[in-house]
VOKOL-233883 format. One record per residue (C-alpha): residue number from 1; residue in three letters; x, y, z. Coordinates in Angstrom, 2 decimals. Each point is the difference from the previous one (the first is absolute). Layout:
! VOKOL-233883
   resi   resn        px        py        pz
    NUM    ala         X         Y         Z
...
END
This chain:
! VOKOL-233883
   resi   resn        px        py        pz
      1    met     -2.59    -14.79     26.81
      2    ile      2.08      0.47     -3.23
      3    ser      1.07      3.68     -0.14
      4    arg     -0.89      2.29     -3.05
      5    ala      3.79      0.28     -0.56
      6    his      0.42     -3.75     -0.18
      7    gln     -2.88     -0.34     -2.45
      8    his      1.72      2.24     -2.58
      9    glu      3.55     -1.34      0.50
     10    lys      0.05     -2.29     -3.00
     11    pro     -1.52      2.67     -2.40
     12    ala      2.34      2.57      1.22
     13    arg      2.91     -2.22     -0.59
     14    arg     -1.22     -0.81     -3.64
     15    arg     -0.32      3.72     -0.69
     16    ser      3.46      0.63      1.45
     17    asn      1.44     -2.76     -2.32
     18    leu     -1.80      1.38     -3.03
     19    ser      1.46      3.41      0.86
     20    leu      3.62     -1.41      0.06
     21    arg     -0.79     -1.73     -3.38
     22    leu     -1.11      3.19     -1.67
     23    his      2.50      2.47      1.74
     24    arg      2.92     -1.22     -2.05
     25    tyr     -1.65      1.18     -3.25
     26    phe     -0.55      3.68      1.22
     27    val      3.47      1.32      0.40
     28    pro      0.25      3.53     -0.75
     29    arg      3.11      2.05     -0.88
     30    asn     -0.20      2.74      2.62
     31    gly      1.07     -0.88      3.58
     32    ile     -2.90      1.92      1.56
     33    ile     -2.56     -1.75     -2.28
     34    leu      1.58     -3.38      0.92
     35    phe     -0.93      0.57      3.60
     36    leu     -3.49      1.11     -0.97
     37    thr     -0.52     -2.97     -2.28
     38    ala      1.19     -2.50      2.60
     39    phe     -2.26      1.81      2.63
     40    ile     -3.13      0.24     -1.95
     41    leu     -0.09     -3.35     -1.52
     42    ser      0.28     -1.50      3.78
     43    val     -2.64      2.45      1.05
     44    ser     -2.29     -1.01     -2.87
     45    phe     -0.36     -3.26      1.72
     46    cys      0.36      1.04      3.75
     47    ser     -3.01      2.39     -0.45
     48    phe     -2.26     -2.91     -0.45
     49    ala      0.06     -0.57      3.86
     50    ala     -0.53      3.68      0.65
     51    asp     -2.97      0.26     -2.34
     52    glu     -1.76     -3.37      1.11
     53    pro     -3.82      0.17     -0.83
     54    gly     -0.50     -0.35      3.77
     55    asn      1.79      3.35      0.64
     56    gln     -1.96      1.83     -2.51
     57    gly     -3.44      0.09      1.87
     58    ile     -3.21      0.04     -1.85
     59    phe      0.76      3.23     -2.22
     60    asp      0.96     -0.07     -3.50
     61    asp      3.66      1.00     -0.34
     62    ala     -0.38      2.02     -3.14
     63    gln     -2.70      2.06      1.54
     64    ile      2.06      0.62      3.10
     65    leu      2.85      1.19     -2.11
     66    ala     -2.31      2.05     -2.28
     67    gly     -1.36      1.67      2.96
     68    tyr      3.19      1.19      1.49
     69    thr      1.04      1.02     -3.47
     70    lys     -2.98      2.29     -0.36
     71    glu      0.55      1.23      3.52
     72    tyr      3.67      1.17     -0.91
     73    arg     -0.85      1.13     -3.50
     74    asp     -0.09      3.68      0.52
     75    glu      3.14      0.22      2.33
     76    ser      3.05      1.84     -1.00
     77    lys      3.20     -1.81     -1.16
     78    glu      1.63      0.73      3.36
     79    ala     -2.91     -1.49      1.99
     80    ile      0.00     -3.11     -2.09
     81    leu      3.94     -0.29      0.40
     82    gly     -0.54      0.42      3.61
     83    arg     -2.42     -3.01      0.06
     84    ile      2.52     -2.06     -2.03
     85    lys      2.49      0.45      2.72
     86    asp     -2.39     -0.57      2.90
     87    glu      0.65     -3.62      1.27
     88    thr     -3.03      0.11      2.35
     89    leu     -2.51     -0.21     -3.00
     90    ser     -1.81     -3.18     -0.88
     91    pro      1.05     -1.88     -3.21
     92    tyr     -3.07      1.24     -1.88
     93    gln      0.84      3.69      1.06
     94    ser      3.47     -0.42     -1.14
     95    ala     -0.93     -1.44     -3.13
     96    ala     -2.54      2.70     -0.77
     97    ala      2.46      2.64      0.77
     98    val      2.40     -1.47     -2.72
     99    arg     -2.78     -0.37     -2.39
    100    val     -0.92      3.54      0.25
    101    phe      3.53      1.36     -0.28
    102    lys      0.28     -2.49     -3.10
    103    glu     -3.16      1.46     -1.55
    104    lys      0.45      3.59      0.72
    105    tyr      3.65      0.95      0.55
    106    cys      2.21     -2.74     -1.19
    107    leu      0.59      1.14     -3.68
    108    thr      0.73      3.62      1.11
    109    thr      2.57     -0.96      2.70
    110    ala      3.74      0.50     -1.02
    111    gly      3.40      0.75      1.11
    112    arg      0.93     -0.22      3.70
    113    glu     -3.60     -0.42      0.93
    114    lys     -0.42     -3.13     -2.11
    115    val      3.06     -1.55      1.80
    116    leu     -1.52      0.72      3.41
    117    val     -3.34     -1.46     -1.10
    118    glu      1.78     -2.99     -1.26
    119    his      1.73     -0.49      3.22
    120    ala     -3.09      0.25      2.00
    121    leu     -1.76     -2.47     -2.33
    122    ile      2.81     -2.51      0.33
    123    arg      0.05      0.43      3.89
    124    leu     -3.75     -0.58      0.04
    125    ile      0.10     -3.16     -2.13
    126    ser      3.01     -1.35      2.20
    127    arg     -2.28      0.13      3.04
    128    ser     -3.30     -1.11     -1.69
    129    asn     -1.57     -3.48      0.52
    130    ser     -2.98      1.12     -2.28
    131    ala     -0.44     -0.87     -3.74
    132    phe     -2.17      3.07     -0.31
    133    val      2.78      2.13      0.89
    134    asp      2.54     -1.93     -2.00
    135    val     -1.88      0.17     -3.21
    136    glu     -0.70      3.89      0.18
    137    ile      3.70      0.65      0.88
    138    met      1.33     -2.28     -2.86
    139    his     -2.41      1.76     -2.33
    140    thr      1.05      3.46      1.12
    141    leu      3.89     -0.62     -0.07
    142    cys     -0.47     -1.19     -3.65
    143    leu     -1.67      3.23     -0.87
    144    leu      2.56      2.13      1.82
    145    asp      3.02     -1.71     -1.60
    146    arg     -0.85     -2.53     -2.66
    147    tyr      3.45     -0.86     -0.94
    148    lys      1.25     -0.42      3.42
    149    tyr     -2.89     -2.10      1.32
    150    phe     -1.72     -1.82     -2.82
    151    asp      2.12     -3.10     -0.05
    152    ala     -0.48     -0.41      3.90
    153    met     -3.61      0.91      0.55
    154    ile     -1.60     -1.58     -3.17
    155    pro      1.07     -3.63      0.94
    156    ala     -1.29      0.61      3.61
    157    leu     -3.37      1.31     -1.23
    158    ile     -0.37     -2.78     -2.42
    159    leu      0.47     -2.37      3.14
    160    lys     -2.87      1.82      1.61
    161    leu     -2.34     -1.32     -2.93
    162    asp     -0.04     -3.26      1.96
    163    his     -0.89      1.54      3.28
    164    tyr     -3.14     -1.69      1.69
    165    asn     -1.69      3.48      0.48
    166    asp     -1.70      1.06     -3.06
    167    ala      0.18      3.55      0.96
    168    ile      3.96     -0.33     -0.18
    169    thr     -0.16     -1.90     -3.32
    170    gln     -2.08      2.79     -1.59
    171    met      2.23      2.81      1.51
    172    ala      3.03     -1.78     -1.38
    173    ser     -1.29     -0.52     -3.43
    174    lys     -1.24      3.61     -0.28
    175    ala      3.48      1.16      1.17
    176    ile      1.79     -2.01     -2.59
    177    met     -2.27      1.21     -2.86
    178    asp      0.18      3.47      1.13
    179    ile      3.79     -0.07      0.19
    180    ile     -0.01     -1.69     -3.59
    181    ala     -2.42      2.76     -1.22
    182    lys      2.20      2.75      1.24
    183    gly      3.17     -1.40     -1.77
    184    lys      1.15      0.04     -3.42
    185    gly     -0.46     -3.64     -0.68
    186    ser      3.77     -0.71      0.05
    187    lys      1.42     -3.38     -0.58
    188    arg      1.81      0.25      3.31
    189    asp     -3.23      0.31      1.88
    190    ala     -1.55     -2.78     -2.18
    191    arg      2.84     -2.27      0.63
    192    ile     -0.08      0.36      3.74
    193    ile     -3.79     -0.80      0.09
    194    phe      0.43     -2.86     -2.48
    195    asn      2.88     -1.69      1.85
    196    thr     -1.74      0.29      3.30
    197    leu     -3.22     -1.35     -1.08
    198    arg      1.80     -2.82     -1.97
    199    lys      1.71     -1.16      3.26
    200    val     -3.17      0.34      2.00
    201    leu     -1.88     -2.10     -2.58
    202    phe      2.54     -2.64     -0.13
    203    leu     -0.24     -0.46      3.60
    204    ser     -3.80     -0.40     -0.43
    205    arg      0.09     -2.38     -3.07
    206    asn     -1.29     -2.94      1.96
    207    thr     -3.18      1.79      0.85
    208    leu     -0.19      1.72     -3.44
    209    lys     -0.09     -3.24     -1.90
    210    asn     -3.58     -0.69      1.37
    211    val     -1.46      3.61     -0.67
    212    thr     -2.36      0.41     -2.75
    213    glu     -1.43      3.33      1.07
    214    pro      2.23      2.43      1.80
    215    asn     -1.06      1.36      3.42
    216    ala     -0.07      3.89      0.91
    217    arg      3.73     -0.21      1.16
    218    leu      1.28     -1.93     -3.07
    219    ser     -1.96      2.19     -2.46
    220    glu      1.81      3.04      1.64
    221    lys      3.37     -1.68     -0.58
    222    leu     -0.91     -0.89     -3.61
    223    lys     -1.09      3.54     -0.85
    224    ile      3.23      1.46      1.20
    225    leu      1.95     -2.74     -1.73
    226    arg     -1.64      0.79     -3.24
    227    trp      1.15      3.59      0.20
    228    ser      3.52     -1.09      0.48
    229    val     -0.08     -2.68     -2.89
    230    lys     -1.56      2.88     -2.25
    231    ile      3.05      1.99      0.74
    232    leu      2.58     -2.55     -0.23
    233    gly     -1.46     -2.09     -2.76
    234    ala     -1.91     -3.18     -0.57
    235    ser      3.39     -1.97     -0.02
    236    glu     -0.08      0.14      3.80
    237    leu     -2.99     -2.37      0.26
    238    lys      2.41     -2.87     -0.56
    239    arg      1.71      0.84      3.11
    240    leu     -3.17     -0.31      2.10
    241    pro     -1.21     -3.26      1.64
    242    lys     -2.05     -2.06     -2.63
    243    glu     -2.76     -0.24      2.56
    244    ile     -0.80      3.72     -0.25
    245    ile     -0.07      0.35     -3.83
    246    his     -3.50     -1.13     -0.56
    247    leu     -1.25      2.45      2.46
    248    leu      1.69      2.87     -1.84
END
């Protein structure tokens, strides 16, 4: 009998090759962020195996995550941070704890406490094999320190827009739009987003040339791309693959 691992050997190799092709474009200036970028881009593809549909059961992922989020909603900051540091929790529980921290406590965390929270989140994402946890942490880190994490986390979140799981795609899209909304519409942010999407779209141009109506995943990319073009100017359109222009 052909093993499950053998069945997924070739797709995994293709994802690995794509990760290597994309990685050279996302080289940040800070040494710590360099490590995070390399790690997160590889995890963005490795998490496919961990979140296989066969491992998810019959329950809806978004509902499970929402259930734990509701359960933790009224807990104190100390209790939530304790859950984030608890390595025995399931991925859904960890993601829910990070989400509650992000929504209730993130913007009021500063100083030494903020540094400790960042370390806890980086430790958690380094041990995670779940895209749910990854997206919540990347979103939270960007809100904690936009300048430090934006150029590492946004490209990784954009890659999540192509995740096979619709729940992950929707989470990543909402995360990117929330990060954009909480910013000042700077050209630096727009340039990072534009350059990332441009390279992702060039890698997909053979598929794009046959597209007349964008699907949900492509529509999310186009929505984010339009925001960046609005900030940078229409002259940037000529730098995009010609196959995408008619869709804009």
